[in-house]
N, C-alpha and C positions, 0 to 999 in steps of 0.2 A: 484448258480442257480437261475437269477433273479428272483424277485416276479415273475415278468410276466410270465414267462416262467414255472414255479411250478405251478401255479393257471393255464394257459392253458396244463398244466400237469394232473392236478388233476381233469380239465373236461374229459378229456379223457381216464384216468383213470375209470372214472366213465361211460364215454357212453360201454367201455368194457364188465363195469359189471353189463350192462342190468338197474343201478338205476340212473335214471335221478334229482337227486341230483339240487338243487338252484344254480346256476349260479352268483356268486359274487364278485364281483370284492374284494378286500380289503378294498376298504374303504365301500362299501354297510355291512359292518360287524357294524361300528358303527352309532347308533339305530337315534343321530339327522343328519343324512344323508339325512331321510326317512320325514321329516317334513314336508319341503316344496310342495312337490310334494302328501303327503295323509296326511294333517292338520286334517281335525274332525277325526280319525283312531292312530295320533299320541295324540291327547289329549287325547282320551280315553284308550288309552293307558297307559299315563302319568300318568293315574289319579289309578293308581294301586296301588300308594304309599299309596291311602287312606287304604288299608286294613293292617291294622299294628297288629290285633289281633293275639298273637302268642303262646296261652295256652300252659300251661307246662302238657302233658301227662302223662310225670312221677310223678306229686305232686296229679295230679287227681286221677290218678289208678297206686298208688305203685307195684301192680302184673307186670304191664308191668318189671319192672326192674331186679325182680326177671329174670321172661323171657327169658328177651333178655343178662344176665348177661354172661358177660366173652365177650360180643360185645361192639360196640358202641354206641345203640344206650338203652346202663342201662346209660350211660353220661349224655346226654341229649336228648329228643324226645320233641317238638314241633311244635305245629300245623301250617300248611303251611298260609306263608302273597302273599300278592300280588308277582306278578312278579316281579319285582320295586325291590325285597329285596333275590332274589335269590345270588347274590352273599355276600349281607352283611350276612346272615343265613347262609349260608356256610359256611363264611369262620370265622365266633362268635362262632359256632356252637364248643363245644366241642369234638365229632365225628372227626374232623378234625385236633385237636391236636395242636399243638405247633411248627411246625418244622423252626428251624431257620437257616437252611440254605437248597441247594434242594437237598439232599442227604435223608435228616430225614423221618418218616414218621407220622401217619400210615397209610393214605391215598394212596390211589394210583390215577395216575392226571386223569383217566379217571372220579375220581370224579367230576370234573368240566361237564362230561355228558350234562346235559339239562339245565345249569345256565347263561350262556353265547353264544351269536352269536364269540365270540373271540375264542373258541374254536376250532370251524370249519373253520376258519381264520389262524388257526395255524397248523390242519390237511394240509391247503391246500399248508402250509406255508416248514414244515417239515414231514408231511409226517404224517397218524395216530397212524402207529407203532410205529417211533420214541417219538410221544407226548406220546403215551397210557406207554412207556418204563418206563417215569418216574414217581417220585411221585408228588400230588398234589401240595404241596408246593414250585415243581421249576418249575411251570405258574403260579405262581400268577401278576407277573408285567410286565402280557400281557392281562388279566381278565377287562377291562374298563365297558365293557359293560350287563347288565342281561338282563335278556331274554326278546328279542326285532324283531325287522322287521326282518333282516334278517335270522332267525332262521324255521320264519314259510315263505316267500316267493322269488320266484326269483326277484329280482333287475331289469330285464329287462323287462320280462311283467309284474310285479306284483300277478300272480299268485299264489295262494296259493301253496308252495313246500316246499315238509321235509329237513333238509336242513345237516340232517346226516346221513351216510355213511351205519352206523350199524344200523338203522332204515329199511333204504330201504332194504339192505339185509334179515331183518329179514320179512319183508314183503313180497320176494321172498319164503322165506324157506317156510310160510305159504300158498304161493298161493292165495296172495296177493298183485301182481305187483301190483306198486302205476298206470303206466300206462295205469292199465287193466280196474280199478277202475270209475266208476261214478263222474260229476267233483265233489259234494258233498260230498260225501266219500273221495275224494282226500282232499279237505279240511279239512276232519276230520283227516285224516292222518295227517295231521301237528300236530295235540295236541297227536297223537298216537305216536310218535317219545320217547312222554320223559313218559306221564302218563300207563306204563308196569311196567309190572316185566320185569326186566335185572338182568344179573353178570358178573363181568371180568373174561372172559377166558382168563386163567394162564398158559393153550398151546398156546395163539395167543397175546402174547404182555398184557395183561390184558384190548386187547380193550373189549367196550361194549360188552356185543350179549344178547338178547331173546332166551328164551327154549319155540321159538317154533317149533322148526323142529318136533315132532311130534303131535303140534297141538293147540289151545290155553285155554285150558279149564282146573284147577287145577288138576286136574289130572294125563293130558296128560304132563303138567307141572313136576310137581313129578317124574312122572316117570322118564323120561328125566334125571333129577338130579339123582334118584337112578343109574339110569346105566350109570352117570357119576363118581360115587359116590364124587361126588362131595359136596361142605360142606360150608358153610360161615363164621363157625368157631365151636370151640367146645366149649359147654356151663361146665360157671365156675361149677359149680353145679355137674351136672348131669354127665357131660362127654358123654353128647350125642351129636350126630353131625347135627349140627343145617344148618336146612334154613331161610334169611330173606325175607318173598315177599317184595318188593320194594311199590309198587302203580298200581295197575295191572286196571287203569279205561276202556280200552280200552276192557282187555280182560273179564269184568264185566257186559261192554255192552253190547255186542257183542250177549249175548243168553238173551237178555232183550226184554222185550213190547215195548222200544223206541225204539230198532234197529227193530225192528219185524215192528215196521210203520213206519221204514226211517228217525227219529228223530235222529237227530246227537250231540256229543259235541257243535259243531255250533250253533245250531237252540237252546238250549237253552241257552247256553253262553257267545254266539257273535250275541245276534240277531238285522238285520237290522235296523234302527233306523233314524231319518230323521231330520235334525238339516238346519240353515241357505240352506233354499233351497234345500239341499242336500240331498242323501240316502247313508249309510255307512254302514260298518256291525261295533259296538261297542266291543273295543279291550280290556274294564277293566277286560273281564271274570266275570263276575258278577253274582249269586245267581242268579237264573231263576226265582224267583219269586218274584226280582224287578222288572223284566220286563211280568209280567204274561198276558198284556191284547195281548204282542207281543211273547210271546215266547209260551205259556200255554194253553190261552185261545179255541186253536180252536179243543183239545182234551178235555178240562176241563171245567163244567159248573160255577163253584165257589171258586174262589180264599182262601175261608175262609175254605170250607171242603176240597180241599189240601191242607193246613197247616197243616189242623187237619189231613190228613191223612199222610203225611208227620212224624209228631211227632208220631202217634203210630208207623209207622214202624221205628225211629228210637229210639224208646221206646223197642220194639219186638227185635230189632238186638243186642241193648245194654243189653237187661236180658239175652240173647242169646250168648252173649260173655261172661260177666260176670260167668253163668253158665260155659262155658268151660276154662277157663281161671282157675277161683278154682278147679279144677279138674289139668290140665297142671300143674301150681306151684305146686303144691303138690307132682304130679310126678317125677318135678324135684327133691325135697329134697327126696320122698323116694331112689332116684337112689344113692341120697351122699351118707345115711344110708347105702345102700349096699353095696358100694364102701369100706365104712370102714369096712363093717363088715367082707371084705374079700372075696367080688364077684369078678368073676373075668371075664376075659373079653367073654367069649362064654358066662358066661350062662346071661352076660347084653344084648348082641347084640341085643337082638330080643324087650326086652322092652324099650330101646335105640333106636330103629329104629319106634315106635309108638312113644315117647315122638317127634321125630321129622316130623313124619306124621302127628298128631295132630295138632302139633304149627303151623306147615305151613298151616292149613287148619282156625287156628285160623286168625293166620297173612292177611293169604291171602282176606282173609272178611273183618276185619275193617283197615288195610293199604292203600282200595282201600276207599280214599277221596270220604265224598257225596252216599257209595254206600246204603246206606236207599234211598235216589232216583231214584240212578239209577238200583238199582236192590236188595230189598229185599231179595226175597226169596231166594235167590243163599245165601245171605249172610247169612241166617237164617240158610238155607241146607246145610253151608259149617260149621258152628259153632256148629251146633250137630254133624256132623263128628268127630267134632274135638274133643267135650266132650265124644263122644265115643268110641272113638281110644285113647282118656287120662285115661280114666277109663281101656281100655284093658292092657295101660300099666300098670298102678298102681294094676291091679291082678295079672300080671306077678313080677312087682318087691315084692309085700305081699309076694307071693310064695320065690323068692329068700333070700328073709329078713327072711322068717320062717327058712329055711333053714340055715341058718350061725347063728342063734341063736337071731334073733330078732323079737318082738310080737307086737312090739310098736312104732313108731313115732312120736316124739314129735318136733311137729313144732315151729321155731322160731318166733319172733315179725318182721312180714314186711308193719307193718302197713301203714309208712307213706315213704315218697320218700331217706330221712337221711337214716333211717334203714337200707329199703331196697339197699340203693347204699354200707353199710358198709359188706353188708354179700355177697355182688358178686365182695366183696372185693377193692372197686373204694375207690380212697381217694381224693374228692371234694377238700378239699383248695389243694391239692397238682394241679390238674388240673386245678382250677381255676390259679392259679398263674404262672402256661405254659404258660396258653389262655391269660393273661394281660399283660406277659414279650413279645409272640410272635408280638400281637397285636402291643404296645406300639414302639416297635423293629425294628419290623421288614416290619409289615405292613406297618405302617404313614410315617415308612421314603421309602419303596421302591419300594411298590404296587397304583396302580392308586385309589381304593379305597380303603380309608383312615378310616378305619374300625373302634371306638370305641370299649371299654372295656364294 
């Protein structure tokens, strides 16, 4: 089928599904094609390359290595950088491994889901199912453009419009059909197509799906996953069936004061500014405080007071996080000892589900970037629930351990990232070598983004 026919077909299918995804041609997925028509927006978008900090979360908090034991986030977990780095950081991450051919894992093709408009181009060309059926490494040679214009805009009209069909399906499932929303919410939905919780649906070609069928709050999503008996992985130490919360900014924003006052992510992170006699929306997705006079002063009287409030919120969230993860981390080790002592599946099931639920709430709170600004009360609520549920798990495990003759658990030293990674069975040197070979022998020779080791 010719490319133009495939494009027309994709638009027709979108219309039948009631999802008005952005109608872009193959050429529109190339970011530079937008520069001439939207020079100010393009220049501000390009400035996301200045957001270079990618702090090592695992080094700062070795507990996280244990909590993600057996999953890719125990290998590496860095803070997010600007949109310009989306493909680079995904390709370099140890989580995506070192696939030397198209059939090798470890990750599914849907891992490209929110990193590049080229994925949408490939959906148009081969279909969402065909794309999603393959491994992540099978499509690297097609991925040239980092997160950019066609991800969020219809090229014909310039209107903010999500490009991802899986997001449009989710909005419909949640009773928030895109076409029915006010313009400011539609614009924010371009952010929500990625800044959300999601999983890969193994019953449907491993397409991206948002777990919103029963609601967008942490209780509803947890119930959704439990009803499906879905798990992201089995924990290396505790053998608990675990869930990984992604980055649920949309879901944590919705019940916030900001949402109640109709203040969206666009208002704070992409404000309207003036330059060269033109008014345009700044696309550098920056820190709202840096634009205080434009973004915050309508509600907040003092920049200094707001900075102090945010600092206090961050400290409070961090304290609640540390308290919760200390309990959950030990629960994983308690479970590991119970298995060694001879505990049965039937004995362990309830405790393991407590661990699953506790860590889901912990992760839901901390995986949401900037939650200390967006919704600190929700974060603290979930972290306190995480701690409480983790304590319930430990109480059950204490009973199980006693039944099998164990009166005390001795916890290993996991005070550094390196020590913790050994405990969860990772060979960091081997992982690094695999990644180095992959980047040098495949990516730099065959892929358009020549990511260096």
